C-alpha positions as CSV (number, residue, x, y, z in Angstrom):
1,M,0.0,0.2,-0.3
2,P,1.9,3.4,-1.4
3,Q,2.8,5.5,1.8
4,K,0.3,8.8,2.0
5,K,2.4,12.0,0.9
6,E,3.6,14.1,3.7
7,E,2.0,17.6,3.6
8,K,4.7,20.3,3.6
9,P,3.8,23.4,5.5
10,N,3.4,26.4,3.2
11,T,2.8,29.8,3.2
12,K,-0.5,32.4,3.2
13,K,-0.5,34.1,0.0
14,T,1.9,36.8,0.8
15,G,5.0,37.8,-1.6
16,T,7.4,37.1,1.2
17,A,8.6,33.1,2.1
18,S,9.0,33.9,5.9
19,P,8.5,31.1,7.9
20,L,6.3,33.3,10.1
21,Q,3.6,33.2,7.2
22,T,3.2,29.6,7.8
23,D,-0.5,28.5,7.9
24,V,-1.4,27.9,11.6
25,R,-2.6,24.3,11.0
26,F,0.8,23.9,11.0
27,V,2.0,24.5,14.3
28,K,2.3,21.6,16.9
29,G,-0.8,20.6,18.6
30,I,-3.2,22.6,16.0
31,G,-4.3,21.0,13.1
32,D,-7.3,21.8,10.2
33,A,-10.2,21.5,12.7
34,R,-8.9,23.4,15.5
35,A,-7.5,26.0,12.5
36,K,-10.6,26.7,11.6
37,Q,-11.7,28.2,15.6
38,F,-8.4,29.9,15.7
39,K,-9.7,31.8,11.9
40,K,-12.6,32.9,14.3
41,L,-10.1,34.9,16.1
42,G,-8.4,36.4,13.2
43,V,-5.5,33.9,13.4
44,E,-4.5,32.2,10.0
45,T,-1.0,32.6,10.3
46,V,2.4,31.6,12.8
47,A,2.6,35.4,12.8
48,D,-0.8,36.1,13.3
49,L,-0.5,33.6,16.6
50,L,2.6,35.3,17.9
51,F,1.4,38.4,17.9
52,F,-2.4,37.4,19.0
53,F,-2.1,38.7,22.7
54,P,-3.4,38.0,26.1
55,R,-6.6,40.5,27.1
56,K,-5.3,40.0,31.0
57,Y,-2.9,38.0,33.4
58,E,-4.4,36.1,36.7
59,D,-1.7,36.1,39.3
60,W,-0.6,32.6,40.6
61,S,2.2,33.7,42.2
62,E,0.4,34.2,45.4
63,V,-0.2,30.9,47.0
64,T,-3.1,31.2,49.8
65,P,-3.3,28.5,52.0
66,M,-6.8,26.1,52.0
67,L,-7.3,26.8,55.5
68,T,-7.4,31.0,55.0
69,A,-8.8,31.1,51.3
70,P,-12.0,33.5,51.7
71,V,-14.8,32.2,50.2
72,G,-16.6,34.2,47.5
73,E,-12.9,35.1,46.5
74,T,-11.1,34.0,43.4
75,V,-7.5,32.8,44.6
76,C,-4.6,30.4,43.9
77,V,-4.1,27.3,46.1
78,R,-1.7,24.2,45.7
79,G,-2.0,21.0,46.8
80,V,-1.5,17.3,46.0
81,V,-4.4,15.3,44.7
82,S,-5.7,12.9,47.0
83,F,-8.0,10.3,45.4
84,P,-8.5,9.5,41.8
85,V,-11.2,11.4,39.8
86,T,-14.5,9.7,39.5
87,L,-16.6,10.5,36.9
88,I,-20.1,10.8,37.8
89,R,-23.0,10.9,35.0
90,T,-26.5,12.6,36.5
91,Q,-29.9,12.1,35.1
92,S,-29.7,14.8,32.6
93,G,-26.9,14.0,31.3
94,L,-24.6,16.0,32.5
95,L,-20.7,14.7,33.5
96,L,-19.4,15.2,36.6
97,C,-15.7,14.9,37.4
98,K,-14.8,14.7,40.8
99,T,-11.8,15.0,43.2
100,M,-9.8,16.7,46.3
101,A,-6.7,17.9,47.0
102,T,-5.1,19.1,50.4
103,D,-2.2,21.3,50.9
104,G,-1.9,19.2,54.4
105,P,-4.0,21.1,56.5
106,G,-6.6,22.1,54.6
107,I,-8.9,20.2,52.0
108,V,-10.9,21.6,48.5
109,R,-13.3,19.9,47.0
110,L,-12.9,20.0,43.2
111,V,-15.7,19.7,40.6
112,F,-15.4,19.8,36.4
113,F,-18.5,19.6,34.7
114,N,-18.6,18.1,31.1
115,N,-14.4,17.8,30.9
116,K,-13.4,13.9,30.6
117,Y,-10.0,14.6,29.8
118,V,-9.8,15.4,33.7
119,K,-9.2,12.0,34.7
120,D,-6.3,11.7,32.7
121,Q,-5.0,15.1,33.8
122,L,-5.2,14.9,37.4
123,K,-2.9,12.0,38.7
124,E,-3.2,11.2,42.7
125,G,-0.6,12.0,44.5
126,E,0.9,14.8,42.1
127,E,1.0,18.3,43.4
128,Y,-1.3,21.1,41.2
129,L,-2.1,24.6,41.2
130,F,-5.8,25.5,41.1
131,Y,-6.8,28.8,40.5
132,G,-10.5,29.5,40.7
133,K,-13.4,31.0,43.4
134,M,-13.7,29.6,46.5
135,E,-17.5,28.3,47.5
136,A,-18.8,26.8,50.8
137,D,-19.3,23.3,49.7
138,P,-22.8,22.2,50.7
139,D,-21.5,19.1,52.7
140,G,-19.1,21.0,54.9
141,G,-15.9,22.4,54.0
142,V,-14.7,24.2,50.9
143,L,-15.1,23.3,46.8
144,M,-14.1,25.0,43.3
145,R,-16.0,24.1,40.9
146,A,-14.3,24.3,37.2
147,P,-10.8,25.7,38.6
148,A,-7.7,26.3,36.1
149,F,-5.1,24.0,37.1
150,C,-1.5,23.5,36.1
151,P,1.5,21.3,37.6
152,A,2.8,22.9,40.6
153,E,6.5,23.3,39.6
154,G,7.8,26.2,38.1
155,N,4.3,27.8,37.8
156,E,3.5,30.1,40.0
157,R,3.6,33.1,38.2
158,L,1.3,35.3,35.8
159,H,-0.8,33.2,33.6
160,A,-2.1,35.0,30.4
161,V,-6.0,34.9,30.1
162,Y,-6.3,35.0,25.9
163,P,-9.5,36.1,24.1
164,Q,-11.6,33.0,23.0
165,T,-14.2,31.3,21.2
166,A,-16.6,28.6,21.4
167,G,-14.8,24.9,21.7
168,L,-11.0,27.4,21.9
169,R,-9.9,27.7,25.4
170,S,-7.1,30.1,26.8
171,K,-5.1,27.3,28.0
172,T,-4.9,25.7,24.4
173,I,-4.0,29.1,22.9
174,G,-1.1,29.4,25.3
175,R,-0.1,26.4,24.5
176,A,-0.2,27.1,20.7
177,V,1.9,30.0,21.6
178,E,4.6,28.2,23.4
179,N,4.7,25.7,20.4
180,A,4.9,28.3,17.8
181,L,7.4,30.3,19.9
182,E,9.6,27.6,20.3
183,K,9.6,26.3,16.8
184,Y,9.2,29.6,14.5
185,G,11.0,32.1,17.1
186,G,14.1,32.3,15.2
187,A,12.7,33.4,12.3
188,L,11.8,36.6,14.4
189,E,13.0,40.1,12.4
190,E,13.8,43.2,14.8
191,S,12.4,46.0,13.1
192,L,13.7,48.9,14.9
193,S,17.1,50.3,14.9
194,P,19.6,49.6,17.5
195,G,19.4,53.6,18.0
196,I,15.5,53.3,19.3
197,L,16.0,50.1,21.1
198,Q,19.1,52.0,22.7
199,K,17.0,55.2,23.0
200,Y,14.2,54.1,25.0
201,R,15.9,50.7,26.4
202,L,13.2,48.5,24.3
203,S,13.7,45.1,24.6
204,G,14.1,43.1,21.3
205,I,11.4,41.7,19.7
206,A,11.6,37.6,20.9
207,D,11.9,39.0,24.1
208,A,8.9,41.1,24.1
209,L,7.1,38.0,23.0
210,R,8.4,35.6,25.3
211,M,7.6,38.6,28.0
212,I,4.0,39.3,27.0
213,H,2.9,35.8,26.6
214,F,4.9,34.3,29.5
215,P,5.7,36.5,31.7
216,E,7.2,35.7,35.4
217,T,6.4,39.2,36.8
218,E,4.2,42.2,36.4
219,A,7.6,44.4,35.6
220,E,7.9,42.0,32.3
221,V,4.5,42.4,31.4
222,H,4.9,46.4,31.3
223,A,8.6,46.1,29.6
224,A,6.6,43.8,27.0
225,R,3.8,46.3,26.4
226,R,6.3,49.3,26.4
227,R,7.8,47.9,23.2
228,L,4.9,46.3,21.5
229,I,3.1,49.4,21.9
230,Y,5.9,51.5,20.8
231,E,6.5,49.6,17.6
232,E,2.4,49.5,16.9
233,L,2.4,53.2,17.2
234,L,5.3,54.0,15.2
235,V,4.0,51.3,12.4
236,L,0.4,53.5,12.3
237,Q,2.4,56.7,11.9
238,L,4.4,55.6,9.2
239,G,1.6,54.1,7.5
240,L,-0.1,57.2,8.0
241,G,2.8,59.6,7.0
242,L,3.0,57.3,3.8
243,R,-0.5,57.9,2.8
244,S,-0.9,61.5,3.8
245,E,-3.1,63.1,1.7
246,C,-1.1,66.3,2.5
247,K,2.5,67.3,1.8
248,R,4.6,70.1,2.8
249,Y,4.9,72.5,-1.0
250,E,5.7,76.0,-1.0
251,S,3.1,78.7,-1.6
252,A,2.8,80.9,-4.5
253,F,0.2,82.4,-1.8
254,V,2.0,84.3,0.1
255,L,0.0,86.7,2.5
256,Q,1.6,90.2,2.1
257,K,-1.4,92.0,4.6
258,D,-3.3,91.1,7.5
259,C,-6.8,92.3,7.5
260,S,-8.1,90.1,10.3
261,E,-8.3,93.2,12.5
262,A,-10.3,95.3,10.1
263,F,-12.8,92.5,9.8
264,F,-13.5,92.0,13.3
265,G,-14.2,95.8,14.1
266,S,-16.9,95.3,11.3
267,L,-18.6,92.6,13.1
268,P,-21.6,93.5,15.6
269,F,-20.0,91.2,18.4
270,A,-16.5,91.1,20.2
271,P,-14.6,87.9,18.7
272,T,-13.2,85.8,21.7
273,G,-9.5,85.0,22.4
274,A,-9.8,81.7,20.6
275,Q,-10.7,82.8,17.5
276,R,-8.4,85.7,17.8
277,R,-5.6,83.2,18.5
278,A,-6.8,80.7,15.8
279,V,-6.8,83.7,13.0
280,R,-3.4,84.9,14.2
281,E,-2.0,80.8,13.7
282,C,-3.8,80.6,10.3
283,I,-2.5,83.9,8.9
284,K,1.5,83.1,10.6
285,N,0.7,80.0,8.3
286,M,-0.4,81.8,4.9
287,A,2.4,84.7,5.1
288,C,5.2,82.0,5.5
289,G,5.6,80.9,2.1
290,T,4.9,76.9,2.8
291,R,1.0,75.9,2.3
292,M,-1.1,76.0,5.3
293,Q,-2.5,72.8,6.1
294,R,-4.7,73.3,9.3
295,L,-7.3,71.7,11.3
296,L,-9.7,74.5,12.8
297,Q,-11.3,72.1,15.8
298,G,-14.4,73.5,17.7
299,D,-17.0,72.5,20.0
300,V,-20.6,73.7,18.9
301,G,-21.0,77.0,18.7
302,S,-17.6,78.5,19.2
303,G,-17.3,80.8,16.5
304,K,-15.8,78.5,13.6
305,T,-17.5,80.1,10.9
306,A,-16.1,83.9,12.1
307,V,-13.1,82.6,11.7
308,A,-13.1,81.2,8.4
309,A,-14.9,84.2,7.1
310,A,-12.2,86.4,8.6
311,L,-9.3,84.2,7.0
312,A,-11.4,84.5,3.9
313,Y,-11.5,88.5,4.2
314,S,-7.7,88.6,4.3
315,A,-7.6,86.4,1.5
316,A,-9.7,88.3,-0.7
317,K,-8.0,91.4,0.4
318,N,-4.8,89.9,-1.0
319,G,-6.6,89.5,-4.7
320,W,-6.8,85.8,-4.0
321,Q,-10.0,83.6,-4.4
322,C,-11.8,81.4,-1.7
323,A,-14.0,78.1,-1.5
324,V,-15.8,76.8,1.4
325,M,-17.3,73.4,0.7
326,A,-19.6,71.9,3.2
327,P,-21.5,68.7,3.3
328,T,-25.0,69.7,3.0
329,E,-27.4,72.1,1.1
330,I,-28.6,73.4,4.7
331,L,-25.2,73.9,5.8
332,A,-23.9,75.5,2.8
333,R,-27.1,78.2,2.6
334,Q,-26.3,78.5,6.0
335,H,-22.8,79.6,5.8
336,F,-23.7,81.8,2.6
337,S,-26.1,83.5,4.5
338,T,-23.6,84.1,7.3
339,F,-20.6,85.2,5.3
340,S,-23.0,87.6,3.1
341,R,-24.0,89.3,6.3
342,F,-20.4,89.4,7.5
343,F,-19.7,91.2,4.0
344,E,-22.5,92.9,4.1
345,G,-20.5,96.7,3.1
346,T,-18.1,95.6,1.9
347,D,-16.8,95.2,-2.4
348,L,-16.4,91.5,-1.8
349,R,-18.8,89.4,-3.5
350,V,-19.9,85.8,-1.9
351,A,-21.6,83.4,-4.1
352,L,-23.9,80.2,-3.5
353,L,-23.4,77.0,-5.9
354,T,-25.4,73.5,-4.8
355,G,-26.8,70.7,-7.3
356,S,-30.2,72.7,-6.9
357,T,-28.5,75.9,-8.5
358,P,-30.4,76.5,-11.6
359,A,-28.8,76.2,-14.9
360,A,-28.6,80.0,-16.4
361,E,-27.9,81.1,-12.6
362,R,-24.8,78.6,-12.7
363,R,-23.9,79.5,-16.1
364,R,-23.5,83.2,-14.9
365,L,-21.9,82.0,-12.0
366,L,-19.1,79.7,-13.2
367,A,-18.3,82.7,-15.9
368,D,-18.0,85.9,-13.2
369,L,-15.8,82.8,-10.9
370,E,-13.5,82.4,-13.8
371,A,-13.1,86.1,-14.5
372,G,-12.3,86.4,-10.6
373,A,-15.4,88.3,-10.1
374,I,-16.4,86.6,-7.3
375,H,-14.3,86.2,-4.3
376,V,-15.8,83.6,-1.8
377,L,-17.4,80.8,-3.3
378,I,-19.7,78.6,-0.9
379,G,-21.3,75.5,-1.7
380,T,-21.3,71.3,-1.7
381,H,-19.2,68.8,-3.4
382,A,-20.4,71.2,-6.1
383,V,-17.7,73.5,-6.2
384,I,-15.0,70.2,-7.2
385,S,-17.1,69.5,-10.5
386,E,-15.4,69.7,-13.5
387,K,-16.7,72.8,-14.8
388,V,-16.0,74.9,-11.8
389,K,-12.8,76.9,-12.7
390,F,-11.2,79.7,-10.0
391,A,-9.4,82.7,-11.7
392,R,-7.4,82.1,-8.2
393,L,-7.9,80.1,-5.7
394,G,-5.6,80.7,-2.6
395,L,-7.6,79.1,0.0
396,A,-9.4,76.2,0.6
397,I,-11.9,75.9,3.6
398,T,-14.0,72.8,4.3
399,D,-16.2,72.2,6.9
400,E,-17.4,69.0,8.8
401,Q,-14.4,67.5,6.9
402,H,-14.8,63.9,8.1
403,R,-18.3,63.9,6.2
404,F,-16.0,64.1,2.9
405,G,-13.7,61.5,1.2
406,V,-9.5,62.2,0.5
407,A,-10.6,62.3,-2.9
408,Q,-13.1,64.7,-2.8
409,R,-10.9,67.1,-0.4
410,A,-8.1,66.3,-2.8
411,A,-9.9,67.8,-5.7
412,L,-10.9,70.9,-3.9
413,R,-7.4,71.5,-3.4
414,Q,-7.2,70.8,-7.1
415,K,-9.0,73.5,-8.2
416,G,-6.4,75.6,-7.8
417,E,-2.3,75.6,-7.4
418,E,-1.4,74.5,-4.2
419,P,-3.6,76.6,-1.9
420,H,-4.1,77.1,1.5
421,V,-5.9,74.5,3.2
422,L,-8.2,74.8,6.1
423,V,-10.7,72.1,7.6
424,M,-12.9,72.7,10.0
425,S,-14.3,70.1,12.4
426,A,-17.4,70.5,15.3
427,T,-16.7,67.3,16.5
428,P,-14.3,67.7,19.6
429,I,-11.4,65.4,18.9
430,P,-9.5,64.0,22.1
431,R,-5.6,65.0,21.3
432,T,-4.1,61.8,21.3
433,L,-7.0,60.7,18.6
434,S,-6.4,64.3,16.4
435,M,-2.4,63.7,16.6
436,I,-3.1,60.5,14.6
437,V,-6.1,61.1,12.1
438,Y,-4.8,64.4,11.6
439,G,-1.1,63.7,11.7
440,D,-0.2,66.0,9.0
441,L,-2.1,69.2,9.7
442,D,-1.1,71.8,12.4
443,I,-4.4,72.1,15.1
444,S,-6.2,75.0,16.3
445,I,-8.8,74.8,18.7
446,L,-11.6,76.9,19.8
447,D,-12.1,76.3,23.9
448,E,-13.9,79.5,24.4
449,K,-17.9,79.9,24.1
450,P,-18.9,83.3,22.3
451,A,-20.7,85.9,24.8
452,G,-24.4,85.3,25.5
453,R,-24.4,81.1,24.5
454,Q,-26.5,79.3,27.6
455,T,-26.1,76.3,29.3
456,V,-28.3,73.9,28.2
457,E,-29.9,71.7,30.9
458,T,-30.1,68.0,29.9
459,F,-32.4,65.0,31.1
460,A,-32.8,61.3,30.2
461,V,-36.6,60.3,31.0
462,S,-38.8,57.5,29.9
463,S,-41.6,57.2,27.4
464,A,-43.6,57.7,30.4
465,Y,-42.7,61.4,30.9
466,H,-44.7,62.0,26.9
467,P,-47.7,63.8,27.8
468,R,-45.7,66.2,30.5
469,L,-43.4,66.5,27.9
470,Y,-45.7,67.7,25.1
471,A,-47.4,69.9,27.7
472,F,-44.0,71.7,28.1
473,L,-43.5,71.5,24.2
474,R,-47.0,73.8,23.8
475,K,-46.3,76.0,27.1
476,Q,-42.9,76.9,25.3
477,A,-44.6,77.3,21.9
478,A,-47.5,79.8,23.8
479,A,-44.5,81.9,24.8
480,G,-43.5,82.2,21.4
481,R,-40.6,80.2,21.3
482,Q,-39.3,77.1,19.3
483,G,-38.5,73.6,19.4
484,Y,-37.2,70.4,17.6
485,I,-38.3,66.7,18.3
486,V,-35.5,64.6,16.5
487,C,-36.1,60.8,15.9
488,P,-34.2,58.0,14.2
489,L,-36.1,56.9,11.2
490,V,-37.5,58.8,8.1
491,E,-40.9,56.7,7.9
492,E,-41.9,53.2,9.5
493,D,-41.0,51.1,6.8
494,D,-37.9,52.7,6.6
495,E,-35.1,49.8,5.6
496,T,-32.6,50.2,9.1
497,A,-36.2,49.4,11.4
498,E,-35.9,46.2,13.0
499,G,-39.5,45.7,12.5
500,P,-43.0,46.7,13.6
501,D,-42.2,46.3,17.4
502,S,-38.8,47.5,17.4
503,G,-39.9,50.8,19.0
504,R,-38.1,53.5,17.3
505,I,-40.2,56.8,16.1
506,A,-40.2,57.3,12.7
507,A,-40.6,61.4,11.6
508,E,-43.3,60.6,9.2
509,Q,-45.7,58.6,11.1
510,Y,-44.7,60.9,14.6
511,Y,-45.5,64.3,12.8
512,E,-48.7,63.2,11.8
513,T,-49.4,61.7,15.4
514,L,-48.5,65.0,17.1
515,S,-50.6,66.6,14.7
516,E,-53.6,65.2,14.9
517,G,-53.0,64.9,18.5
518,A,-51.1,66.0,21.7
519,L,-49.3,69.2,19.5
520,H,-52.6,70.0,17.8
521,S,-52.5,73.5,18.7
522,C,-48.7,74.0,17.4
523,R,-47.7,74.8,14.0
524,L,-45.7,71.6,13.5
525,G,-43.1,71.0,10.5
526,L,-41.8,67.9,9.0
527,L,-37.6,67.6,7.7
528,H,-35.6,64.8,6.9
529,G,-33.4,63.7,4.2
530,K,-35.4,61.7,1.9
531,M,-37.7,65.4,1.0
532,K,-36.9,67.1,-2.1
533,T,-34.1,70.0,-1.8
534,A,-36.5,72.7,-2.4
535,E,-39.1,71.2,0.2
536,K,-36.4,71.7,2.8
537,D,-35.4,74.6,2.3
538,A,-39.1,75.7,2.3
539,V,-39.5,74.3,5.8
540,M,-36.3,75.5,7.3
541,R,-36.5,79.0,6.0
542,A,-40.5,78.7,7.4
543,F,-39.0,77.7,11.0
544,A,-35.9,79.9,11.0
545,E,-38.3,83.0,10.2
546,G,-40.9,81.7,13.3
547,A,-43.6,80.5,10.7
548,L,-43.4,76.8,12.6
549,D,-43.1,75.9,16.4
550,I,-41.9,73.3,16.7
551,L,-39.9,71.2,13.8
552,V,-40.2,66.6,14.0
553,C,-37.2,65.8,11.9
554,T,-34.2,63.6,11.5
555,T,-30.4,63.9,12.2
556,V,-30.8,66.3,9.0
557,I,-30.4,69.3,11.2
558,E,-27.1,67.6,13.6
559,V,-24.8,70.3,12.2
560,G,-25.4,73.8,10.1
561,V,-29.2,75.0,11.7
562,D,-28.6,77.9,13.4
563,V,-32.5,79.1,14.9
564,P,-31.4,81.1,18.5
565,N,-35.3,81.4,19.0
566,A,-35.2,77.3,19.4
567,N,-34.6,76.6,23.0
568,V,-36.3,73.2,23.3
569,M,-34.3,69.9,21.9
570,V,-36.1,66.1,22.4
571,V,-34.7,63.5,21.1
572,E,-36.6,60.1,20.8
573,N,-35.2,56.9,20.6
574,A,-31.7,58.3,22.0
575,E,-30.1,55.5,22.8
576,R,-29.8,54.8,19.0
577,F,-27.5,58.1,19.2
578,G,-23.9,57.9,19.8
579,L,-22.5,60.4,22.2
580,S,-21.2,63.3,20.3
581,Q,-23.8,63.0,18.0
582,L,-26.4,63.4,20.8
583,H,-24.1,66.3,21.7
584,Q,-24.1,68.2,18.1
585,L,-28.2,67.6,18.2
586,R,-27.8,69.5,21.7
587,G,-26.0,72.4,20.3
588,R,-28.7,73.3,17.9
589,V,-30.1,75.0,21.3
590,G,-29.2,77.5,23.5
591,R,-27.8,80.3,20.3
592,G,-30.6,82.6,22.0
593,K,-31.0,84.4,24.8
594,E,-33.6,82.0,26.5
595,K,-33.2,79.2,29.0
596,S,-32.9,75.9,26.7
597,F,-33.5,72.1,27.7
598,C,-32.5,69.1,25.7
599,V,-34.4,65.9,26.7
600,L,-33.6,62.4,26.2
601,V,-36.3,60.3,25.9
602,S,-35.0,56.1,26.2
603,D,-36.7,53.4,27.9
604,A,-33.2,51.5,27.6
605,K,-31.9,50.0,30.4
606,N,-28.4,48.7,28.9
607,E,-25.1,50.2,31.1
608,E,-23.7,52.2,27.6
609,A,-26.7,54.1,26.9
610,L,-26.9,55.2,30.4
611,A,-23.3,56.3,30.6
612,R,-23.6,58.1,27.5
613,F,-26.6,60.0,29.1
614,D,-24.8,60.4,32.6
615,V,-21.8,62.2,30.7
616,L,-24.4,64.5,28.8
617,K,-26.0,65.5,31.9
618,Q,-22.9,66.1,33.7
619,T,-20.9,68.0,31.1
620,D,-21.3,70.3,27.7
621,D,-17.3,70.6,27.5
622,G,-17.4,68.8,23.7
623,F,-13.9,67.5,24.1
624,R,-14.7,66.0,27.5
625,I,-17.5,64.2,25.5
626,A,-15.0,63.3,23.0
627,E,-12.6,61.7,25.4
628,A,-15.9,59.5,26.9
629,D,-17.2,58.5,23.3
630,L,-13.7,57.2,22.6
631,K,-13.7,55.5,26.0
632,L,-17.0,53.8,25.4
633,R,-16.2,53.3,21.4
634,G,-13.1,52.7,21.2
635,P,-11.0,54.5,18.6
636,G,-11.8,52.3,15.6
637,D,-15.7,53.2,16.2
638,F,-15.2,56.8,16.9
639,F,-15.4,58.0,12.8
640,G,-15.7,54.5,11.8
641,N,-12.2,52.6,10.4
642,R,-12.7,53.0,6.9
643,Q,-13.8,57.0,7.3
644,S,-11.0,58.3,9.6
645,G,-8.3,56.4,7.6
646,L,-7.6,54.8,11.2
647,P,-6.7,50.7,11.5
648,S,-7.8,48.8,14.9
649,M,-4.8,48.9,17.7
650,K,-3.9,45.8,19.5
651,L,-2.0,47.1,22.4
652,A,-2.1,51.0,22.3
653,D,-4.9,52.7,23.9
654,L,-5.4,56.4,22.6
655,M,-6.0,57.4,25.6
656,T,-3.4,56.5,28.2
657,D,-0.8,56.3,25.6
658,G,-0.1,59.8,24.8
659,K,3.6,59.7,26.0
660,I,4.4,56.9,23.5
661,L,2.7,58.0,21.1
662,Y,4.6,61.7,21.0
663,A,7.6,59.9,20.4
664,A,6.6,57.4,18.1
665,Q,5.2,60.5,15.6
666,A,8.7,62.5,16.0
667,D,10.5,59.4,15.3
668,A,8.3,58.2,12.3
669,R,8.7,61.9,10.5
670,A,12.3,61.5,10.8
671,I,12.5,58.3,9.6
672,L,10.4,59.7,6.2
673,D,12.4,62.2,6.0
674,A,15.5,60.0,5.2
675,D,13.8,57.3,3.6
676,P,10.4,58.8,2.2
677,G,9.3,55.4,0.7
678,L,10.3,53.4,3.4
679,T,12.9,51.9,0.5
680,Q,16.3,50.9,2.4
681,P,17.0,47.8,3.5
682,E,16.7,48.5,7.0
683,H,13.3,49.6,6.5
684,A,12.4,46.4,5.1
685,A,10.0,44.8,8.0
686,L,8.5,48.2,9.3
687,K,7.4,48.7,5.3
688,E,5.9,45.1,5.7
689,Q,3.9,45.9,8.6
690,T,2.9,49.1,7.4
691,D,1.1,47.6,4.5
692,R,-0.6,44.6,6.8
693,L,-1.7,47.3,9.4
694,F,-3.5,48.9,6.3
695,A,-4.4,46.6,4.4
696,E,-8.3,46.5,6.4
697,L,-8.6,49.7,5.1
698,S,-8.2,48.9,1.1
């Protein structure tokens, strides 16, 4: 009978023949069936396995005597198995495995469930460590149910606990990692230079992996994490640098005169110190000879539009044109109205271009723009359409920039010859996250509220409060004030609904119900994203002019809506909205002189939703809210991985690893300055890692 040909380990489909790319099924103790379980955890190669890190550690170094082990607490005890393991099948079919262990003075009864292998693993007369929760034995004494265990000799140390999946226990993963390190550890390639290792006193990669998987002490865990977190953040910064959409270029637009003070002097209000500081920073950039690349971050109502207008004013007075691109027509029209008001009485012309601009008006506008007769063009993505040509575009401003793709932002820049770039965001971002998402941009922060902005009182209530809430809305309307009611859906059969009994409120049906019922005495309007542009504009105009008391809407009003008379924001099914989104919605009120309120209506009981509500009730500081949002959701979901260009991190925590991030960012810049494409042989391993890290976003 011919012998079966031995199957040789092969590598995962990559351009490298590195042993680390060997399929994980060839690691001792894994095989085909278990490899499928590992795949569920994202582990397909030896490299994946070696870099599959523990989620926590159990301390088996502190052994507790059995007699003094506290009931109800998790402890590690050391004892000799005093009886052979007995197997008992219950009437319900459950397999019980029972034995006892003793350390001399004390005895612990051990019970395992549906684990027939325990009989072979625990030998009478041999000594083991048992780690688990100590319980009072109904028959007297103490017991442990299904404790983790291992031979006592040499194992009184920290034990790694890995993320698990059905059928794949942490102990099994640990053995596989140990086997992989033993066979393939010699193939590990050091990616960090001797200089960096020495500079930060970092462990080598082989030592770091041994210590993070099999640490002897907490100090070893710390040392391993420092090295691996640094490398992870360095690779991240290198990858972002290689993919950076903005490079530092010389600019033909060098600001000769700063006209911002003349602009501020024409305003009916005094700018905040933060606004003046942001304008100074931008003016300095635009006067230095290289292209400005700056992010303007500001909380809702912090005055970003006035800063943008001050810069556009100076740009126009220096003979340049300015483009302002907004993600929605509502926001574009709001900016057009604000800029027109700011520039009233000047010789500067502001124009609006959107998808709904009539053809004849569009032709005249485009001709004037190309001739240089329009100083500031404000619009939606229509401003980057092919027929739009500027005479001398010197400043490109993008508002709510994270709503645009990389290609759209690049298309706006390409409308001129290296114009200065300002991107604005009303979604505050924690500093460490902004360093990554906007690593190639300088950052200005508006951290002061303009005079007159009200603190919005925030409440979280259940749907049982609806009658009182409707009465409150009627009272506010009767007093001449206005409010919003935000719903998570447009209509009941919306494809995002979870069925007829989902409990999610739809704007169209809610508008009809309230119009005919509890709010029939009020003037109600309906606004959502599925309406035609002309309809949306008519409703918003009516609301802004005071012809409507209450606007039933979706999140289409999240940004760009400025109605100072509106002082009540009601968010239905508030658990369906993210923390930063709820903060943005709340920012639609509190813009006038009247006391303002935000009411979050939700019957949710889950801890995450309640945590979001608590944060909103405690603070109106957008940056504190953003930090809380980052903690709750994690960096990958803060904008969404693909939207932010941010891959997921295995170990690094952007909230706590700031110092390491700053160091990694500086080192990444130095490496890319010396080797812009990471083409030098000493950077080959780093280049491979950056490609692999960012593959998930492609």
